[in-house]
Every structure is written in structure tokens, then in C-alpha cells.
OpenMM code with the backbone's topology and positions (N, CA, C; nanometers):
from openmm import Vec3, app, unit

residues = "VAL SER ILE VAL HIS SER CYS ARG ALA LEU ARG GLN ASN GLY ARG ASP PRO PRO ASP PRO TYR VAL SER LEU LEU LEU LEU PRO ASP LYS ASN ARG GLY THR LYS ARG LYS THR SER GLN LYS LYS ARG THR LEU ASN PRO GLU PHE ASN GLU ARG PHE GLU TRP GLU LEU PRO LEU ASP GLU ALA LEU ARG ARG LYS LEU ASP ILE SER VAL LYS SER ASN SER SER PHE MET SER ARG GLU ARG GLU LEU LEU GLY LYS VAL GLN LEU ASP LEU ALA GLU ILE ASP LEU SER GLN GLY ALA ALA GLN TRP TYR ASP LEU MET ASP ASP LYS ASP LYS GLY SER SER".split()
positions = [
    Vec3(-0.5223, -0.7793, -1.0356),
    Vec3(-0.5126, -0.6374, -1.0649),
    Vec3(-0.5500, -0.5597, -0.9398),
    Vec3(-0.4722, -0.4611, -0.9086),
    Vec3(-0.5006, -0.3734, -0.7955),
    Vec3(-0.4886, -0.2297, -0.8428),
    Vec3(-0.5831, -0.1470, -0.8023),
    Vec3(-0.5788, -0.0051, -0.8364),
    Vec3(-0.5714, 0.0746, -0.7073),
    Vec3(-0.4697, 0.1565, -0.6946),
    Vec3(-0.4549, 0.2427, -0.5786),
    Vec3(-0.5089, 0.3799, -0.6176),
    Vec3(-0.6199, 0.4182, -0.5553),
    Vec3(-0.6809, 0.5458, -0.5902),
    Vec3(-0.6203, 0.6619, -0.5118),
    Vec3(-0.6376, 0.6591, -0.3802),
    Vec3(-0.5906, 0.7724, -0.3011),
    Vec3(-0.5846, 0.7348, -0.1535),
    Vec3(-0.5309, 0.8268, -0.0755),
    Vec3(-0.5296, 0.8157, 0.0699),
    Vec3(-0.5946, 0.9410, 0.1250),
    Vec3(-0.6579, 0.9267, 0.2391),
    Vec3(-0.7231, 1.0417, 0.3022),
    Vec3(-0.6674, 1.0621, 0.4428),
    Vec3(-0.6421, 1.1852, 0.4757),
    Vec3(-0.6047, 1.2260, 0.6117),
    Vec3(-0.4881, 1.1456, 0.6688),
    Vec3(-0.3773, 1.1418, 0.5955),
    Vec3(-0.2567, 1.0791, 0.6485),
    Vec3(-0.2065, 1.1598, 0.7670),
    Vec3(-0.1348, 1.0936, 0.8546),
    Vec3(-0.0817, 1.1668, 0.9706),
    Vec3(0.0464, 1.2407, 0.9320),
    Vec3(0.0662, 1.3514, 0.9985),
    Vec3(0.1849, 1.4334, 0.9722),
    Vec3(0.2771, 1.4246, 1.0915),
    Vec3(0.4001, 1.3836, 1.0666),
    Vec3(0.5031, 1.3823, 1.1702),
    Vec3(0.5992, 1.4955, 1.1385),
    Vec3(0.6152, 1.5854, 1.2305),
    Vec3(0.7072, 1.6956, 1.2057),
    Vec3(0.6368, 1.8158, 1.1451),
    Vec3(0.7163, 1.9079, 1.0969),
    Vec3(0.6683, 2.0376, 1.0511),
    Vec3(0.6071, 2.0321, 0.9122),
    Vec3(0.6676, 1.9552, 0.8229),
    Vec3(0.6241, 1.9539, 0.6837),
    Vec3(0.5338, 1.8344, 0.6538),
    Vec3(0.4398, 1.8502, 0.5612),
    Vec3(0.3582, 1.7357, 0.5185),
    Vec3(0.4469, 1.6289, 0.4543),
    Vec3(0.4031, 1.5024, 0.4573),
    Vec3(0.4849, 1.3949, 0.4002),
    Vec3(0.4856, 1.3984, 0.2473),
    Vec3(0.5775, 1.3215, 0.1899),
    Vec3(0.5852, 1.2967, 0.0456),
    Vec3(0.5469, 1.1497, 0.0255),
    Vec3(0.4169, 1.1173, 0.0306),
    Vec3(0.3752, 0.9775, 0.0380),
    Vec3(0.3800, 0.9027, -0.0948),
    Vec3(0.3980, 0.7723, -0.0820),
    Vec3(0.3815, 0.6773, -0.1914),
    Vec3(0.3306, 0.5475, -0.1300),
    Vec3(0.2758, 0.4589, -0.2139),
    Vec3(0.2209, 0.3328, -0.1655),
    Vec3(0.3075, 0.2186, -0.2192),
    Vec3(0.3466, 0.1299, -0.1292),
    Vec3(0.4245, 0.0125, -0.1626),
    Vec3(0.3339, -0.1096, -0.1482),
    Vec3(0.3279, -0.1940, -0.2518),
    Vec3(0.2464, -0.3149, -0.2498),
    Vec3(0.3373, -0.4361, -0.2615),
    Vec3(0.3110, -0.5374, -0.1798),
    Vec3(0.3936, -0.6577, -0.1788),
    Vec3(0.3021, -0.7787, -0.1702),
    Vec3(0.3155, -0.8699, -0.2635),
    Vec3(0.2335, -0.9908, -0.2669),
    Vec3(0.3047, -1.0988, -0.1857),
    Vec3(0.2537, -1.1243, -0.0664),
    Vec3(0.3158, -1.2206, 0.0251),
    Vec3(0.2703, -1.3621, -0.0085),
    Vec3(0.3485, -1.4653, 0.0205),
    Vec3(0.4623, -1.4639, 0.1117),
    Vec3(0.5947, -1.4263, 0.0456),
    Vec3(0.5985, -1.4145, -0.0868),
    Vec3(0.7239, -1.3778, -0.1526),
    Vec3(0.7601, -1.2336, -0.1209),
    Vec3(0.8873, -1.2081, -0.1103),
    Vec3(0.9351, -1.0717, -0.0878),
    Vec3(1.0450, -1.0414, -0.1880),
    Vec3(1.0164, -1.0713, -0.3142),
    Vec3(1.1184, -1.0455, -0.4151),
    Vec3(1.0719, -0.9362, -0.5107),
    Vec3(1.1589, -0.8977, -0.5989),
    Vec3(1.1331, -0.7877, -0.6907),
    Vec3(1.0100, -0.8126, -0.7780),
    Vec3(0.9844, -0.9389, -0.8115),
    Vec3(0.8722, -0.9723, -0.8967),
    Vec3(0.7357, -0.9528, -0.8325),
    Vec3(0.7313, -0.9498, -0.7001),
    Vec3(0.6029, -0.9339, -0.6311),
    Vec3(0.5828, -0.7934, -0.5749),
    Vec3(0.6805, -0.7052, -0.5917),
    Vec3(0.6710, -0.5691, -0.5383),
    Vec3(0.6205, -0.4723, -0.6442),
    Vec3(0.5396, -0.3774, -0.6009),
    Vec3(0.4943, -0.2678, -0.6869),
    Vec3(0.4965, -0.1409, -0.6022),
    Vec3(0.5054, -0.0262, -0.6685),
    Vec3(0.5127, 0.1008, -0.5951),
    Vec3(0.4505, 0.2105, -0.6798),
    Vec3(0.3729, 0.2984, -0.6153),
    Vec3(0.3161, 0.4135, -0.6858),
    Vec3(0.4223, 0.5212, -0.7017),
    Vec3(0.3885, 0.6215, -0.7779),
    Vec3(0.4734, 0.7404, -0.7821),
    Vec3(0.4592, 0.8135, -0.6482),
    Vec3(0.5540, 0.8985, -0.6204),
    Vec3(0.5525, 0.9743, -0.4959),
    Vec3(0.4801, 1.1069, -0.5178),
    Vec3(0.3962, 1.1453, -0.4215),
    Vec3(0.3262, 1.2736, -0.4267),
    Vec3(0.3911, 1.3669, -0.3247),
    Vec3(0.4108, 1.4890, -0.3636),
    Vec3(0.4855, 1.5828, -0.2793),
    Vec3(0.3952, 1.6587, -0.1813),
    Vec3(0.4394, 1.6627, -0.0568),
    Vec3(0.3845, 1.7475, 0.0488),
    Vec3(0.2323, 1.7473, 0.0546),
    Vec3(0.1752, 1.6291, 0.0817),
    Vec3(0.0296, 1.6203, 0.0899),
    Vec3(-0.0136, 1.5146, 0.1920),
    Vec3(-0.1241, 1.5432, 0.2598),
    Vec3(-0.1847, 1.4474, 0.3514),
    Vec3(-0.2992, 1.3723, 0.2840),
    Vec3(-0.3349, 1.4126, 0.1614),
    Vec3(-0.4461, 1.3520, 0.0877),
    Vec3(-0.4042, 1.3228, -0.0567),
    Vec3(-0.3063, 1.2347, -0.0757),
    Vec3(-0.2555, 1.2091, -0.2114),
    Vec3(-0.3553, 1.1323, -0.2979),
    Vec3(-0.3554, 1.1630, -0.4259),
    Vec3(-0.4327, 1.0883, -0.5244),
    Vec3(-0.3353, 1.0216, -0.6194),
    Vec3(-0.3465, 0.8894, -0.6308),
    Vec3(-0.2532, 0.8126, -0.7128),
    Vec3(-0.3173, 0.7659, -0.8437),
    Vec3(-0.4328, 0.7004, -0.8343),
    Vec3(-0.5026, 0.6452, -0.9518),
    Vec3(-0.4078, 0.5653, -1.0412),
    Vec3(-0.3381, 0.4699, -0.9811),
    Vec3(-0.2428, 0.3862, -1.0525),
    Vec3(-0.2869, 0.2397, -1.0464),
    Vec3(-0.2623, 0.1680, -1.1544),
    Vec3(-0.3047, 0.0291, -1.1691),
    Vec3(-0.1826, -0.0623, -1.1662),
    Vec3(-0.1968, -0.1765, -1.0949),
    Vec3(-0.0877, -0.2731, -1.0833),
    Vec3(-0.1414, -0.4121, -1.1136),
    Vec3(-0.0602, -0.4934, -1.1804),
    Vec3(-0.1000, -0.6296, -1.2153),
    Vec3(0.0081, -0.7275, -1.1753),
    Vec3(-0.0372, -0.8464, -1.1350),
    Vec3(0.0512, -0.9589, -1.1091),
    Vec3(0.0005, -1.0740, -1.1946),
    Vec3(0.0917, -1.1426, -1.2611),
    Vec3(0.0558, -1.2570, -1.3438),
    Vec3(0.0650, -1.3840, -1.2599),
    Vec3(-0.0521, -1.4351, -1.2140),
    Vec3(-0.0536, -1.5611, -1.1430),
    Vec3(-0.1933, -1.6205, -1.1501),
    Vec3(-0.2040, -1.7526, -1.1438),
    Vec3(-0.3349, -1.8181, -1.1501),
    Vec3(-0.4219, -1.7812, -1.0290),
    Vec3(-0.5541, -1.7849, -1.0485),
    Vec3(-0.6474, -1.7482, -0.9425),
    Vec3(-0.6290, -1.8338, -0.8183),
    Vec3(-0.6089, -1.9650, -0.8353),
    Vec3(-0.5929, -2.0516, -0.7180),
    Vec3(-0.4683, -2.0154, -0.6369),
    Vec3(-0.3642, -1.9696, -0.7045),
    Vec3(-0.2438, -1.9251, -0.6323),
    Vec3(-0.2683, -1.7908, -0.5637),
    Vec3(-0.3389, -1.7014, -0.6291),
    Vec3(-0.3701, -1.5699, -0.5701),
    Vec3(-0.4491, -1.5856, -0.4408),
    Vec3(-0.5367, -1.6843, -0.4354),
    Vec3(-0.6198, -1.7054, -0.3165),
    Vec3(-0.5387, -1.7520, -0.1957),
    Vec3(-0.4161, -1.7952, -0.2172),
    Vec3(-0.3287, -1.8378, -0.1063),
    Vec3(-0.2354, -1.7252, -0.0612),
    Vec3(-0.2544, -1.6082, -0.1140),
    Vec3(-0.1623, -1.4980, -0.0848),
    Vec3(-0.2297, -1.3844, -0.0089),
    Vec3(-0.1448, -1.2971, 0.0416),
    Vec3(-0.1904, -1.1743, 0.1075),
    Vec3(-0.1264, -1.0567, 0.0351),
    Vec3(-0.1978, -0.9461, 0.0291),
    Vec3(-0.1438, -0.8241, -0.0295),
    Vec3(-0.1099, -0.7293, 0.0840),
    Vec3(0.0181, -0.7004, 0.0989),
    Vec3(0.0671, -0.6102, 0.2032),
    Vec3(0.0786, -0.4706, 0.1416),
    Vec3(0.0047, -0.3758, 0.1971),
    Vec3(0.0007, -0.2392, 0.1437),
    Vec3(0.0544, -0.1438, 0.2502),
    Vec3(0.1601, -0.0710, 0.2168),
    Vec3(0.2206, 0.0233, 0.3106),
    Vec3(0.2245, 0.1617, 0.2477),
    Vec3(0.1869, 0.2618, 0.3250),
    Vec3(0.2003, 0.4005, 0.2811),
    Vec3(0.3241, 0.4548, 0.3510),
    Vec3(0.4193, 0.5006, 0.2703),
    Vec3(0.5478, 0.5460, 0.3232),
    Vec3(0.5795, 0.6859, 0.2728),
    Vec3(0.6774, 0.7474, 0.3361),
    Vec3(0.7264, 0.8786, 0.2938),
    Vec3(0.8768, 0.8804, 0.3098),
    Vec3(0.9442, 0.9477, 0.2183),
    Vec3(1.0877, 0.9684, 0.2356),
    Vec3(1.1063, 1.0610, 0.3544),
    Vec3(1.1984, 1.0277, 0.4418),
    Vec3(1.2181, 1.1074, 0.5630),
    Vec3(1.2729, 1.2459, 0.5334),
    Vec3(1.3689, 1.2528, 0.4427),
    Vec3(1.4244, 1.3832, 0.4063),
    Vec3(1.4873, 1.3737, 0.2680),
    Vec3(1.5185, 1.4854, 0.2124),
    Vec3(1.5749, 1.4930, 0.0776),
    Vec3(1.7035, 1.4121, 0.0644),
    Vec3(1.7904, 1.4209, 0.1614),
    Vec3(1.9218, 1.3572, 0.1529),
    Vec3(1.9241, 1.2157, 0.2111),
    Vec3(1.8147, 1.1731, 0.2719),
    Vec3(1.8135, 1.0444, 0.3400),
    Vec3(1.7482, 0.9366, 0.2541),
    Vec3(1.7996, 0.8139, 0.2650),
    Vec3(1.7363, 0.6989, 0.1992),
    Vec3(1.6344, 0.6344, 0.2930),
    Vec3(1.6248, 0.6857, 0.4146),
    Vec3(1.5355, 0.6295, 0.5143),
    Vec3(1.3895, 0.6562, 0.4765),
    Vec3(1.3016, 0.5575, 0.4999),
    Vec3(1.1601, 0.5703, 0.4710),
    Vec3(1.0805, 0.5704, 0.6008),
    Vec3(0.9804, 0.6547, 0.6079),
    Vec3(0.8935, 0.6610, 0.7250),
    Vec3(0.7632, 0.5902, 0.6911),
    Vec3(0.7226, 0.4938, 0.7744),
    Vec3(0.5968, 0.4235, 0.7544),
    Vec3(0.4832, 0.5088, 0.8111),
    Vec3(0.3874, 0.5469, 0.7249),
    Vec3(0.2731, 0.6263, 0.7686),
    Vec3(0.1565, 0.5369, 0.8103),
    Vec3(0.1525, 0.4162, 0.7591),
    Vec3(0.0483, 0.3209, 0.7951),
    Vec3(0.0475, 0.2049, 0.6974),
    Vec3(-0.0193, 0.0964, 0.7366),
    Vec3(-0.0224, -0.0206, 0.6497),
    Vec3(-0.1505, -0.0991, 0.6722),
    Vec3(-0.1802, -0.1858, 0.5763),
    Vec3(-0.2923, -0.2788, 0.5881),
    Vec3(-0.2534, -0.4042, 0.5111),
    Vec3(-0.3004, -0.5182, 0.5590),
    Vec3(-0.2720, -0.6433, 0.4900),
    Vec3(-0.4052, -0.7092, 0.4548),
    Vec3(-0.4238, -0.7422, 0.3269),
    Vec3(-0.5478, -0.8016, 0.2788),
    Vec3(-0.5266, -0.9487, 0.2476),
    Vec3(-0.6114, -1.0337, 0.3033),
    Vec3(-0.6089, -1.1757, 0.2716),
    Vec3(-0.6904, -1.1939, 0.1438),
    Vec3(-0.6247, -1.2286, 0.0348),
    Vec3(-0.6928, -1.2367, -0.0946),
    Vec3(-0.7968, -1.3475, -0.0996),
    Vec3(-0.7892, -1.4451, -0.0100),
    Vec3(-0.8908, -1.5508, -0.0031),
    Vec3(-1.0250, -1.4950, 0.0448),
    Vec3(-1.0239, -1.3803, 0.1113),
    Vec3(-1.1463, -1.3204, 0.1642),
    Vec3(-1.2108, -1.2210, 0.0682),
    Vec3(-1.1538, -1.2061, -0.0520),
    Vec3(-1.2037, -1.1104, -0.1504),
    Vec3(-1.2457, -1.1876, -0.2748),
    Vec3(-1.3596, -1.1523, -0.3333),
    Vec3(-1.4037, -1.2168, -0.4575),
    Vec3(-1.3217, -1.1583, -0.5724),
    Vec3(-1.2112, -1.2229, -0.6048),
    Vec3(-1.1188, -1.1711, -0.7055),
    Vec3(-1.1775, -1.1760, -0.8459),
    Vec3(-1.2739, -1.2626, -0.8699),
    Vec3(-1.3341, -1.2705, -1.0037),
    Vec3(-1.4263, -1.1516, -1.0299),
    Vec3(-1.4824, -1.0936, -0.9247),
    Vec3(-1.5727, -0.9796, -0.9383),
    Vec3(-1.5021, -0.8462, -0.9148),
    Vec3(-1.4008, -0.8482, -0.8306),
    Vec3(-1.3340, -0.7232, -0.7940),
    Vec3(-1.4128, -0.6523, -0.6850),
    Vec3(-1.3516, -0.5552, -0.6244),
    Vec3(-1.4168, -0.4812, -0.5171),
    Vec3(-1.3519, -0.3445, -0.5051),
    Vec3(-1.4345, -0.2463, -0.4805),
    Vec3(-1.3840, -0.1119, -0.4509),
    Vec3(-1.4046, -0.0907, -0.3019),
    Vec3(-1.2976, -0.0647, -0.2305),
    Vec3(-1.3058, -0.0615, -0.0848),
    Vec3(-1.2024, 0.0349, -0.0275),
    Vec3(-1.2418, 0.1116, 0.0736),
    Vec3(-1.1478, 0.1916, 0.1524),
    Vec3(-1.1013, 0.1060, 0.2684),
    Vec3(-0.9750, 0.1162, 0.3055),
    Vec3(-0.9206, 0.0424, 0.4197),
    Vec3(-0.8544, 0.1397, 0.5147),
    Vec3(-0.8721, 0.1150, 0.6438),
    Vec3(-0.8054, 0.1959, 0.7457),
    Vec3(-0.6615, 0.1479, 0.7600),
    Vec3(-0.5700, 0.2431, 0.7658),
    Vec3(-0.4290, 0.2095, 0.7856),
    Vec3(-0.4017, 0.1874, 0.9334),
    Vec3(-0.3153, 0.0917, 0.9611),
    Vec3(-0.2733, 0.0631, 1.0980),
    Vec3(-0.1279, 0.1049, 1.1143),
    Vec3(-0.0909, 0.1367, 1.2379),
    Vec3(0.0509, 0.1550, 1.2673),
    Vec3(0.1165, 0.0188, 1.2596),
    Vec3(0.2454, 0.0150, 1.2341),
    Vec3(0.3173, -0.1110, 1.2232),
    Vec3(0.3047, -0.1938, 1.3505),
    Vec3(0.2937, -0.1287, 1.4648),
    Vec3(0.2871, -0.2015, 1.5914),
    Vec3(0.1476, -0.2566, 1.6171),
    Vec3(0.0430, -0.2036, 1.5512),
    Vec3(-0.0923, -0.2557, 1.5641),
    Vec3(-0.1023, -0.3881, 1.4911),
    Vec3(-0.1816, -0.4783, 1.5425),
    Vec3(-0.2024, -0.6071, 1.4760),
    Vec3(-0.3451, -0.6116, 1.4227),
    Vec3(-0.3643, -0.6863, 1.3148),
    Vec3(-0.4968, -0.6977, 1.2562),
    Vec3(-0.5204, -0.5927, 1.1527),
    Vec3(-0.6390, -0.5971, 1.0910),
    Vec3(-0.6752, -0.4995, 0.9891),
    Vec3(-0.8237, -0.4740, 0.9966),
    Vec3(-0.8649, -0.3662, 0.9340),
    Vec3(-1.0084, -0.3351, 0.9325),
    Vec3(-1.0485, -0.2865, 0.7964),
] * unit.nanometer
topology = app.Topology()
chain = topology.addChain("A")
for resn in residues:
    res = topology.addResidue(resn, chain)
    for name in ("N", "CA", "C"):
        topology.addAtom(name, app.Element.getBySymbol(name[0]), res)
């Protein structure tokens, strides 16, 4: 179970604030069954989502996976193009999944490596 609460101080590219949403992908699979997405929030640098997502898989399998979290925005009304605002990748083996954890994570640019 993953709960996406909010983002703080997203970067703004261009004149208008972004229309952010969060995309979650349970790696190494990249199929429809492992993808989740929040609703989109309009014109904000500090979106609040408070959305819950679940994946049905055994704990031992979850510990071999990573959760890829990307904050994206639609580039424009007429475009299908998505702008990446930042991302973080969590190694689920490093998190006590039986207890859960509430944690803020810093977003990295796609070109940055590592996570914090």
C-alpha cells in the first residue's frame, strides 16, 4: 500500500504553474498492472493528493522490487506530451513494509542519479 499525500515547492517551467500528477510504477515490470496514477491538480506548485494505492503481491516479492515515483505535468491543453517535474526511486527492501513509514522524499531531475 502506498499513500501519496502531497508535493511541496515544485519547480515552475514557463509562465503558468504546472498541472501536476504523480505516476507510480512497481519495477522491474512496466505493464498496466504495476502502474498507478493520482488525479491531476490544476495550476499549483504545492498539490495535495491524499490518494491510496495498492498492489497485490506477496511480501517476499515486494522486497525484490523498486517503486518508481514521478511527478509529471501535462505540457499544454492540446498536447499529449508530459513534462517530468522530478522523480524518486525507492528500494522496497530498504523499507520495513510490515510497519509502514511516513516519509518525505526529495525529487531528482531525470538526469540526476541516486535518491535521497
